[in-house]
N, C-alpha and C positions, 0 to 999 in steps of 0.2 A: 223403281224405275218405271216410267211410263212406256206404254207400247208404241210402236211406230205409227199406228193409225192416229193415236191421240196427238202425237207430236206433229204429224202432217196436218191434222185439223187445225192446230194452232198456227202453223206456218201459212196455211191457206187464209185464215182470218187476218193474220198480220199482213200478208201480201195484198189483200183487198184494201186494208187501211192505207198501206204504202201507196197503192195506185191512186187512191183518192187524194192523198197528200201531194203526190207527184203532179196530178192534174191541177190542183190548187196552186202549187208552186209555179208551174208553167204559165198559168193565167197571170200570176204576178210578173213573171219574166216578160210576158207579152206587154203588159202595161209599162214596164221599165223600158222596153224597146220602143214603144210609142212615144214615151216621154223623151228618150234620148234622141229619137228622130226629130221631134218637134223642137228640141233645144240644141241640136248640133253637137251632141255629146258622143264620144266614141263608145263602142260597145264594151271593149275590154277595159277594166279597171284592175290592173294586176296587183296593186297594193291591197285593195279590198279583198280580192280573191285569196291572196296569200294569208291575210289576217284571218279570214274565215277558215281556211284549210288548217292553219296552225291550231286554231281553237278547237276545231272538230277532232283533230288528231289527239290533242291533249284530253279533251272531254271523253273521247272514245275508250279510254282505259286500255284494257288488254286488246281491244279491237280497233285501236286508234289508227293504225296503218290502213286497215280495211275501210274504216270510216272515211279516211282522207281520199282513198281511191274512189269510193262511192260519190263523194261530194265533188271530186274533180270531174267525174262524168256528168253529174247533174249540172255543173256550171258550164261544161262544154255544150251540153244540149241547150241550155238557156241562151248561151251566146249564139248558137246556130239559129235559134228562133229569132233572136233580136236582129241578127244580120239579115234574115229574110224580111223582116219588117222594114228595116232601114233601106234595103235595096229596092223595095217596091214603092 
């Protein structure tokens, strides 16, 4: 079994990767918001979100429920960003 310091080192590395991916994802969400604003498309696409969440939960295996919660929050944040773009 690894010691706690080794595990935490891995967690820190993974967190740094997640943060970079999060920023990249939010950049894409920003582009989507700009596209939706320019084309008069509403921010929420409930069918698409449900489809993604169902797939994430299935693909998440034993962590599927947690993965769904994580992606629900990511989508919520993306919608908030898109709303701020459309409202300005």
